[in-house]
N, C-alpha and C positions, 0 to 999 in steps of 0.2 A: 481324278481329284483336282480341284482348283488349286492353281499354284499359290494363291494367296493363303491357303491353309498352312503353308510352311513359313509365312512371314512372321517376324517378331511382332507381338502385340500383347496388350494386357487389358482385356475387356473389363475385368473387375475394377481395375484402377480408374478407367474411364467412367464407369457407372458410379463409383464411389465419389469421384470428384464432382460430377454433375449433381449428384444428390447433396453433396456438401454445400454447393451454391444455393440450392433450393431451401435448405434448412437453416443456413447461417451465412448469408451472402458476404457480410462484412469480414468475418473471420476467414472465409475461403479466399476472398479477394486479397486480404492481407498476406496470407500464406503463399498464394500463387504469384502475387506481385506483378501481374501483367506479362509474365514471360512465356505464357502458353498461347498458341495461335490455333484457330479452328482446324487447319490442315494437319495439325499434329495428332489428331484423333484417328484411330483406325477405322471405326464404323462410321459410315456416312451420316447416319441418323444422329450420332453424337456430335458430328461437325455442325449439323443444322441447329441442334440445341445450344451448343456453345456460342454459335454466331448470334442467336437470339439473346443469350445471356449478355454478351458483350454489347449488343445494341441497347439493351435496357440500362446497362451500366453507363454507357455514353450519354444517354438521355437523363441520367440521374434518377431513373425510376427504380423502385424496389424490385428485387427478383423474387416475387412471390408466385404462387401456383397460378393465380388468375391471370396476371400480366404476362407470364411466360407462355401460358396456353394461348392467349390472345395474339401474342407476337408470332408464334409459330403458325397460327391459323392465317394470319395476314400474309405470311410468306408462302402459304400453301403447303407447309411441311407437316402439319399436325397429324394427318392420317399416315403420312410416310413414316413417322417415328413410332407409330403404334398408338396414337391418340393420347388423350389426357391420362388414361390409365397407366401409360408407361411412365409419365412424370411422377405419378403417385408411387409407382414401384421404385423409381430412383430415389425419392426422398426417404424411403424406408431402408435403403441399402446402407447409407452412411450413418452411423450412430451419432456422429458429430463432425465438425469441420476441423478438428484438431490436426488430423494427418493430411489435410488438403495439399500441403506442400510436398509431402512424400508421394501422393498420388500423381501430382503434376510432374515430378521428377521422373517417375516411372513411365508416364505417357510420353514425355519428351525423349527419354532414352530409347524406347522402342521405336519411335519415329525415326530417330537418327540411324538406328540399325536397319530399318527398312530402306531409308534413303541411301545408306551405304551399299546395301545389296543391289539397289537399282543402279548406282554408279558403277559397280563392278560389272553389271550386265552391259552397260554402255561401253565400258573399256573392252570387254570381250568382243562386242560388235565392231568396234574400231580396229581392233587387232586383226580381225578376219576380213576387213574391207581394205583391199590393196589400194583403192583409189582415195582413201581418206588422207587428209592433210594432218599428219601426225603432230606437227608442231602446234598448229592451231587447236587441235583436239586436246593435246596435252595441257595447254594453257587453260582451256575451259574446264577440263576435269580437275585440274590442280586447284583452281579457284573454288570450285564447288566443294571439293574435299577439304580444303583449308577452312572454309566457312562452316562446314558440317562438324569438323573435329574440334573447332575452337570457339564455337558460339557460346557454350556454357562457361568456359573459362573467362571469356571477355566480359560476361555478364557479372562476374564477381566484382569487377571494378567499376562501380557506379558513382557518379557525382552526387553530391548531397541534394541537388534539386530534384533528381529522379527519386531519391529515397524519401525526401521530405513529403512528397505528394502522397505517400502511402501511410504516413504517420498520423494517428489520431491525437486530438488534444488530451491533456492530462485530465482524467476523471477522478472523482472523489466519492468515497462512501461518507466520510466525515471530512469536510473541507479543511484543508491545512493540517490535518492530523492523520487521516488514513486514506491513502490513495488506492485506486483500483489498479490492478495489473502489476503491482509492485509489493515488496515486502515492507511491513511496518514492524518495528522491533519495540517491545515494551520491557524495560528492565527495572529491577528493584532488588533490594536485599530480601532474603527469606523472611516471610511473615508480614511483609509490607502490604499485601493484598492484591497482588498481580492478578491472580485467578478471579477474584471478586470483581475487579475492574473489567476484566475481559468478559465476564458473564453479564455485567451491567450493560456493556456495549452491545452484547448479543441481544439482550432483552429490548433495548431501544430499537434495534433493527427489526426484530420479530414483531413488535407492537407498533412500529411506526412513530415512536416517541422522539421528541427533540433530543439532540445530543447535549452533553454536559455543559457546553458553553452557550446553549440556547439556540444554536443553529437548527433550522427545521430539518427533519429526516425526509429526504427526497428519494430514498431508495425504492425501487420497484420490486426487487426480489426480497422476500421476507424470511428465507431459510438460512440457518447457520449450521455449520459443521464444527463440532468441538472434538479435536483430537486429544483424548485424555490419556497421555502417555505416562502420567504420574499415578494412574490407577486409583482415583478417588471418586468414582461415580456416585457413591452415597452422599458425599459432600455437595456435589452438583445438584443432586436430587433435592436435598434439604433446602438449599438456597433457592432453587427454581420454584419449589412449592411455596416457600415463604414469600416470595416476590410475586406470586401469581403469574409466572411465566408460562406462555403457551408452548408446552413441551412437544406438541405435535410438529412444531417447526424447528426444534433443536435436535440435531442428529449427532449421535455420539459414535466416534470411532474408537474401538478398543482392540487390543491385541488378541491373538489366538490364545486359548487356554495354555497356562504355563509358559507363556512367551512374553517378550517385550517388543513394543513397537520400535522398529529400526528402519529409518528411511534411507539407510545405506543399502537395504535389501530391496530387490525388485518386487517382491510379492506385496510389501506394504505400499510401495509407490503405486502399483496397479490398483490396490484396494482404494486408495484415496482418489485416484483418477476415476474409478468406477462410481464412487460415492458422489463426486462432484457432477459427473455426467447425469446421474439419476436425480440428484437433489436440487441442482441449480441454485447454489447458495449465493448470498451477497458477501458473506464473510466466512473464512476458515480460520479457526483459532488452533494454534499448535502449543500445547501446554505439557512440557516445555522443551526448549532446544536440548538441554543437557540429558533429557530422558528419551530422545529419539535418535541418539547417536551412540551406539554401543562402544565405539572406539574413543569417544570423548570429544569435548569441544576444542581441545587443543591439537587434535589430529588434523593438520592442515588439509591433507588430501581428502579425507573423509568429509570434513566440514565444507570444503569447496563443492564436492559432489552433492551434498544435502542442500546447501544454500542455492546451488544452481537448480536443483529440482524444485525447491519452493518458488524460486523466481519464475521457472517455467510454468508451474501450476497457476500462479497469479496472472501471468501474462496471457497464457493460453485461454483461460476462461474469463479473463477480465474481471477478476474478483479481488477483494481485499484479503490479504493474508496477514494475520496478527500473530507474531512469533514472540512468545514469552521467554524471557532469559533472566539470568541472575547476574548480580554485580559482585565484584571482588569484595572480600572482607577488608575493612579498614583497621588500622592499628588502634591500640588502646587509647592513645592520646587523641585520635580523630573521632572516636565513637560518639562523643557528646557534642561534636561541632557540626554545624550545618555548612558544609563546604560546597554544596551544590553537586550536581551529577554531570559528569562529562563523558565523552565517548571512551576515555581511557579507563573508566571504572567498570566497563563490561568485561566479563570473563571470556577467556578463550581466544581463538585466533582472530586477528584483525580483519580477516575476510568476512566475519559476521557483520561487522559494522559496514564494511565496504559494499556489501551486497544489499544492505537495507537502505531504502530511500527515505524513510521517515523513522526517526529513533525517538521514542518517548521514555522519559525517566520518571519514576515514582519514588518519592522520599517522604519519610516521616519527619515532621517538623517539631522541634522542641519549642513550644510556644511560651513556656514559663520556666523560671529558674528551677532546676532540679526535676523538671517534668520528664519522666521517662515512660510515659504512658504509651503503650504500643497501639492503643485505640485512638490516639491523638490525631490532630489534623494532618492531612497529606497534601503534598504539592505535586501536581503533574505538569510536566513541561516538555517541550520539544527540545532535545539536545543536539539533534542533527536533522537537517532537511536539505534536499537538493531541489525542491519543487516550488517552494513559496516562501514568503516572509515568515519569520518565527512568530507564531501566535502567542497571545498573552497566556501566561501560566494559569492553571486552574487550582482551586482548592477542593478538598474532599474530606468528609468526616464519616466515620463508622458509628451510626447511632443505633440504640436498641430498637428492635422491632417486636411488637407485642403480638401474640403471647411469647414468641421466642425468635431468636435469630437477630440479624443486624441488617440495616439498609444503608445505602450511600446517600449522603447529602452533598450536593455539588454547589460550589460558589464560583463566581467568575473572578474573584480576587483570591490569589494564592495566599496562604497564611505566611506571615513573616516570622522568621525564627527569633527566639529571644536572644538578646545580647546584653551584656552588662552595660549600663549607661555610663557615659563619660562624665568626668568631673564638671564640665561645662553644662551638660544636660541636667545633672543633679542640681546645680546652682540655679538654672533657669526655673526648674520646678519649685525650688525653695523660694525664689524671689516672688513668683506668682502667688504662692501660698501666703507669704508675708504681706503682700499688698492687698489681699482680700479684706483685711481689717481697716484699710484706709491708706492714703498716700504716706510715703516716708521719704526722707531726704537721702541722698546717696551716702552721706557720711554715716547716717544711722544704720543703713543696710550693710555698709562695709564693716562697722563695728560689730553688728550682730553676726555677720558672716564669719568673723574670726572664730567665734565659738563653735561654728559648724565645720570649720576646717577650710573655708573658702578665703583665698587671698583677695586683696583689693583688685588685682588684675583679673582674677577669675570673675568677680562680681561685675566689673565693667564689661568684660567680654560676653558674659551671659546677657547683660542688658542690651548690648548691641545685637546679639543673636535673636532676642525676643522681638526686635524691630517694632512694628506698629502695634504690638500687643501692649506696649507701655508708652505713656505720654508724659511730657514734662508739664508741670503745672505753672511754671513762671520763667521759662527760658533756661537753657542749660547753664549760662554763665551767672545767673542770678543766685545770690546767697540764700534766697528764700525758696529756691526751686525744689520741688519734690517729684518723686516718681509715682505714677498712679496707673492702675489698670485702665486701659482705654474702654470707655463705655460705648455701646452700639445699640441704637434704637431703644434707648431708655433703660437698658440693663447691661450688666457686665458681660462682655463677650466670653464665649467658651472657646478658648484657643487650644 
């Protein structure tokens, strides 16, 4: 029996890692992070393949099947490794590059064990050789042993220059709103339309339509996964059909019969992993956070685990993950006021906000006095971002869709909430209305204003605030001076 048969090795890990480089070089390179060398592989043919991969990387060439085959042929190793057929076999072994880092760790660990056994053999030979200089041999062995046992530990402490070289620029599905590889949080009160907003974004990705602010849709992947933890697939179906959505690109994740989706459980995490690997989506929508955590959104330990899983999903597959969440209920005195949305309004553990890189808030705006229309205008805004400048808030309305249903109409200008006008604003409008009949003297306006409840000071302050809208007919100090609406291009200006 060959003595190498007893040496530590993991051939499957070597095959899976090389296959990972062939099917997704960027992800594999990011996971391995350059810490593996060709000599760490057990099989010589794997050493040759990895050397060719590193050569292609150094040249900046893609690691595709053709270039890798050509490089091995140039080196005279193509037939040695088993020909191009063996590379095809390797590419089918690894389902993805997700676990490339784990494969690399296993390869490195078995190499260390082989090297350690080799050192032990050297020590045995030295011990049996009476002519050996023990002091010099001990120094050599000790240096090798120290390097072998501490290499991995030392690699944990890298300066930022070495780390930065492996980091890719921030990528976006929807620029300034939904980043790839990170969590985007969408929050609103119940009934505000969070699920409809999410489905609208899904439709834009699936059909390649521009995003709500007019930005072009540059996404290459057109599939979307919708995790329907609130169990309303009938509602999704009705909306999708009304909007003409290509449902062949929308993939629904539902729980097992008589169960609830809980991403605190391994089985549902594996299910989502499997779906993403097969579907290759641009966007995963989680609807909603409170429905995918059985222990509740205030359970810090559980939420940390779930948010960590979502972050891992987004980062591993470089996709956008849109997490729908609810806001806290406001008190009775606050219900009719537009106080804006802040990160403090989101329910649950603060870890939810901390783990989200882009946080969007959706609010119903009261656009007229006493208007409590739940179908009224919406305002969508970024309330937290670590990645870019805050974009301009957007407006959205739910409008009837014939023969049935509703559709979303977006505007680049967010609706402004109604507020009671000030005394000065009322006086300004009154002055403009009075002057539409012709110029009037300040004294006449002051006398008339008393009947409307406007003091002399209020009238003059309103005149000042109107600025260039009003002109003097004869100089301010003249007793014949009057105020008049300023004319522009032959007609009275619309101020």
